[in-house]
C-alpha positions in Angstrom: 201.4 38.3 67.0 198.5 36.0 66.2 195.0 37.4 65.8 192.2 35.4 67.4 188.5 36.1 66.9 185.7 34.7 69.1 182.0 35.2 68.5 179.4 35.0 71.3 175.8 36.4 71.7 176.6 38.7 74.6 178.3 38.9 77.9 175.3 38.1 80.1 175.8 35.9 83.2 175.9 32.4 81.8 178.0 29.3 81.5 179.3 30.0 78.0 180.3 33.6 78.9 182.0 32.4 82.1 183.8 29.7 80.1 185.0 32.4 77.7 186.4 34.5 80.6 188.1 31.4 81.9 189.7 30.7 78.5 190.9 34.3 78.3 192.7 33.9 81.6 194.9 31.3 80.0 195.8 33.3 76.8 199.0 35.4 77.1 197.8 38.8 76.0 201.3 39.9 75.0 201.4 37.1 72.4 197.9 37.2 70.9 195.6 40.0 69.6 192.2 39.1 70.9 189.0 40.1 69.1 185.5 39.5 70.5 182.4 39.7 68.4 179.1 40.2 70.2 175.7 40.1 68.6 174.6 42.3 71.6 177.3 44.4 73.1 175.9 44.2 76.7 175.8 42.0 79.7 176.8 42.0 83.4 180.1 40.3 82.6 181.3 43.1 80.2 183.3 44.8 82.9 185.2 41.5 83.6 186.7 41.5 80.1 190.5 42.2 80.2 191.9 45.5 78.9 193.2 45.3 75.4 190.4 43.1 73.9 189.0 44.5 70.6 185.2 44.3 70.7 183.1 44.2 67.6 179.3 44.6 67.6 177.6 42.5 65.0 174.9 45.0 63.9 173.9 42.8 61.0 172.2 40.3 63.3 170.6 42.9 65.6 168.7 44.3 62.7 167.5 40.9 61.6 167.0 39.3 65.0 163.2 39.2 64.8 163.4 37.5 61.4 165.7 34.8 63.0 163.8 34.2 66.2 160.1 35.0 65.5 157.9 32.2 64.2 158.4 32.1 60.4 154.7 32.2 59.5 154.2 35.2 61.7 157.0 37.0 59.9 155.6 36.0 56.5 152.2 37.4 57.4 153.9 40.6 58.6 155.8 40.9 55.3 152.5 40.4 53.3 150.8 43.1 55.4 153.7 45.4 54.6 153.4 44.6 50.8 156.8 43.0 50.8 155.6 40.4 48.3 158.9 39.1 47.1 160.4 38.8 50.6 157.2 37.0 51.8 157.3 34.6 48.9 161.0 33.7 49.3 160.6 33.4 53.1 157.7 31.0 52.5 159.7 28.8 50.1 162.6 28.7 52.6 160.2 27.9 55.4 158.8 24.9 53.4 162.4 23.8 52.6 163.2 23.9 56.3 160.1 21.9 57.2 161.0 19.3 54.6 164.7 19.0 55.4 165.2 20.4 58.9 168.0 22.5 57.4 168.0 26.3 57.8 171.2 27.0 55.8 169.5 28.6 52.8 167.5 30.9 55.1 170.7 32.4 56.5 172.2 32.5 52.9 169.2 34.6 51.9 169.1 36.6 55.1 172.7 37.8 54.9 173.0 37.8 51.1 173.8 41.5 50.9 175.9 41.8 54.1 179.6 42.4 53.6 182.4 40.3 55.0 183.7 41.4 58.4 186.7 43.7 58.2 190.1 42.3 59.0 191.6 38.9 58.7 192.4 36.5 61.6 194.6 33.5 62.2 191.8 31.7 64.0 188.1 32.4 64.2 186.0 30.6 66.8 182.2 30.0 66.9 182.4 29.8 70.7 178.7 29.2 71.4 178.1 26.3 69.2 176.3 24.6 67.7 174.4 27.8 66.9 172.9 28.6 63.5 173.6 32.3 63.7 177.1 32.1 65.1 178.3 29.1 63.1 177.1 30.7 59.8 178.6 34.0 60.5 182.0 32.5 61.3 181.8 30.3 58.2 180.6 32.9 55.7 181.4 36.4 57.0 184.8 36.1 58.8 188.1 35.8 57.0 190.4 33.4 58.9 193.1 30.9 58.2 191.5 28.4 60.5 188.0 28.2 61.9 186.9 26.3 65.0 183.6 25.2 66.6 183.1 25.0 70.3 180.4 22.7 71.8 179.2 23.5 75.4 176.3 21.1 75.8 174.8 17.7 75.2 173.6 18.1 71.6 171.2 15.2 71.9 169.1 17.3 74.4 168.7 20.3 72.1 166.9 20.6 68.8 169.9 21.6 66.8 169.9 22.0 63.0 171.8 18.9 62.2 171.8 19.5 58.4 173.1 23.0 58.7 175.7 22.0 61.4 177.0 19.2 59.2 177.3 21.5 56.2 179.2 24.2 58.1 181.4 22.1 60.3 183.0 20.3 57.4 184.7 23.7 56.7 186.0 23.9 60.3 189.5 22.7 61.1 188.8 21.8 64.8 185.7 21.2 67.0 186.3 21.6 70.7 183.9 19.8 73.1 183.8 20.6 76.8 183.7 17.1 78.2 184.4 13.5 77.3 180.8 12.5 77.5 179.6 15.4 75.4 182.3 14.6 72.8 181.1 11.0 72.6 177.5 12.2 72.0 178.7 14.7 69.3 180.8 12.0 67.6 177.8 9.6 67.5 175.6 12.2 65.9 178.4 13.5 63.5 180.8 10.6 63.0 182.2 12.3 59.9 183.8 14.9 62.2 185.3 12.5 64.7 188.9 13.2 63.6 188.3 16.9 64.2 186.8 16.8 67.7 188.9 17.4 70.8 188.0 17.6 74.5 188.8 21.1 75.9 187.6 21.4 79.5 186.3 24.8 80.6 188.8 26.8 82.8 187.6 27.8 86.3 190.0 30.2 88.1 189.6 28.7 91.6 191.7 31.2 93.5 190.0 34.2 91.9 186.6 32.6 92.7 187.6 32.2 96.4 188.7 35.8 96.5 185.5 37.0 94.9 183.6 35.0 97.6 185.1 37.3 100.2 183.9 40.4 98.3 180.4 39.3 97.4 177.0 39.0 99.1 176.0 36.2 101.3 172.7 35.0 102.8 170.7 37.9 104.2 168.6 36.0 106.7 169.4 34.6 110.2 168.2 31.1 109.4 169.8 28.4 111.6 168.8 25.3 109.7 170.5 23.8 106.6 170.9 26.1 103.6 170.7 24.4 100.2 171.8 26.4 97.2 171.3 26.2 93.5 172.9 28.7 91.0 171.8 29.0 87.4 169.4 30.5 84.9 165.8 30.0 86.1 164.4 27.8 83.4 163.0 24.3 82.8 166.3 22.8 81.7 168.1 23.9 84.8 165.7 21.9 87.0 164.4 24.4 89.6 160.9 22.9 89.4 162.3 19.5 90.2 164.3 21.1 93.1 161.1 22.5 94.5 159.6 19.0 94.3 162.5 17.7 96.2 162.2 20.5 98.8 158.5 19.6 99.3 159.6 16.0 100.1 162.2 17.2 102.6 159.8 19.5 104.3 157.2 16.8 104.6 159.9 14.6 106.3 160.4 17.3 108.9 163.9 18.6 107.8 164.7 22.2 108.8 166.0 23.4 105.5 165.7 26.4 103.1 166.5 26.2 99.4 168.0 29.3 97.9 168.0 29.9 94.1 170.5 32.4 92.6 169.7 33.4 89.0 167.1 35.0 86.8 165.3 34.2 83.6 161.9 34.3 81.9 160.5 31.6 84.2 161.5 33.3 87.5 158.0 34.7 88.3 156.4 31.3 87.3 158.6 29.4 89.8 158.0 32.0 92.5 154.3 31.5 92.1 154.7 27.7 91.9 156.5 27.8 95.2 153.7 29.8 96.8 151.0 27.4 95.4 153.0 24.4 96.6 153.2 25.8 100.2 157.0 26.4 99.9 157.1 30.2 100.1 158.7 30.1 103.5 161.3 27.5 102.5 162.4 28.7 99.0 164.2 31.9 98.5 164.8 33.4 95.1 167.7 35.8 95.3 167.7 36.9 91.7 170.7 37.5 89.4 174.0 37.8 91.3 177.0 38.7 89.2 179.2 37.4 92.1 177.3 34.4 93.6 180.4 33.0 95.3 179.7 34.2 98.8 176.5 32.1 98.7 178.5 29.1 97.3 181.0 29.4 100.2 178.4 29.8 102.9 175.8 27.2 101.9 175.6 23.8 103.6 174.8 21.8 100.5 175.1 22.8 96.9 172.7 21.2 94.4 172.8 21.2 90.6 169.4 19.8 89.4 170.0 20.3 85.7 168.2 18.2 83.1 171.1 18.4 80.8 174.5 20.1 80.5 177.8 19.6 78.7 180.3 20.9 81.3 178.4 22.7 84.1 180.2 25.9 85.0 178.3 26.5 88.2 179.0 23.0 89.3 182.7 23.6 88.6 182.5 26.9 90.6 180.9 25.1 93.5 183.8 22.7 93.6 186.0 25.5 94.6 184.5 25.2 98.1 184.3 22.3 100.6 180.5 21.7 101.1 178.7 18.5 100.0 177.4 18.6 96.4 174.4 16.8 94.9 173.8 16.8 91.2 171.6 15.0 88.7 173.0 12.6 86.1 173.5 15.0 83.3 176.3 14.8 80.6 179.7 15.4 82.2 178.5 15.2 85.9 180.5 12.1 86.8 183.6 13.6 85.0 183.4 16.7 87.1 182.8 15.0 90.4 185.0 11.9 90.0 187.7 13.2 92.4 185.3 14.6 95.0 184.4 12.4 98.0 181.5 14.5 99.5 179.3 14.5 96.4 176.7 12.3 94.9 175.1 12.0 91.4 171.5 11.0 91.4 168.7 10.2 88.8 166.7 13.0 87.4 163.6 13.1 89.6 162.4 15.0 92.6 162.5 11.8 94.7 166.1 10.9 93.8 167.2 14.5 94.3 165.5 14.6 97.8 167.1 11.3 98.7 170.6 12.6 97.6 170.2 15.7 99.7 168.9 13.7 102.7 172.2 11.8 102.8 174.0 15.0 103.8 171.2 16.0 106.3 171.3 12.9 108.5 
């Protein structure tokens, strides 16, 4: 029986985590021993993991998370105040090296220098949330496996990835899976030296299970009789909710009887709620918060809109495709691939005006 190890951050509600669950649905559990490493052993999707999976909590990173994520100069000052002179000096040298090279590899080498290898040995180890400095490095340096794979879920040209560190680590990986043809082309252009290793592996969306979950989940709580527009995703700049609110303003000013519902949470949730109030959209925009099962809303909306600024393979868009309503999405990486076989859909430019025009086509 082959042993597979996957490393993720957590099992929060997100595209990468849902993609992992979809992948698990295709792996015969009687033929593979599945191990899942989590930096944080939590998240609303934990209870959806199949029985029999071996879960490993990566305590090493939990203890060092502030060193990884806080501004380096802030951490260096903190070390000086704590009289950790040697740590502060080394951290400063590594910070200068990073500023000069854009490569944080030696920082991780120093950070995990005394950490042991993970127990056990695997046939395949997968850095499932790549490119990610923390996850890629841990798979490369701290996991014993006959083969090691990267897994790319987004358009790397839109993120500030550590290209030097990624290039150094990925040369030791045997395969690099990318979730769409368009995302693969972008990755290959940035890292042509790995072109012979990259392979498109579309995310798996269990359509029948999603339709069944729609019958079990919540749906719209109001008695609104106009057109319901829905967007599902983390509330953040890159997911495009502010642009959606701009499009909503245009539609309201044109006299359309619509409400736009947003499912999801995030650090920007309160900001966007307040922005909606200040824009005079409080009565037309409904923030429903995090919904582990958003599929009742997807089934019952009139129009689904994905206003993302960038994606690789958009899981929420793939989930919305399980239902029959019209779909409008922005021109992000992979959008045309996902919608190429769908008649009642449209891909628009990334602007409030284009988004409003796209939605309007299904309101007339």
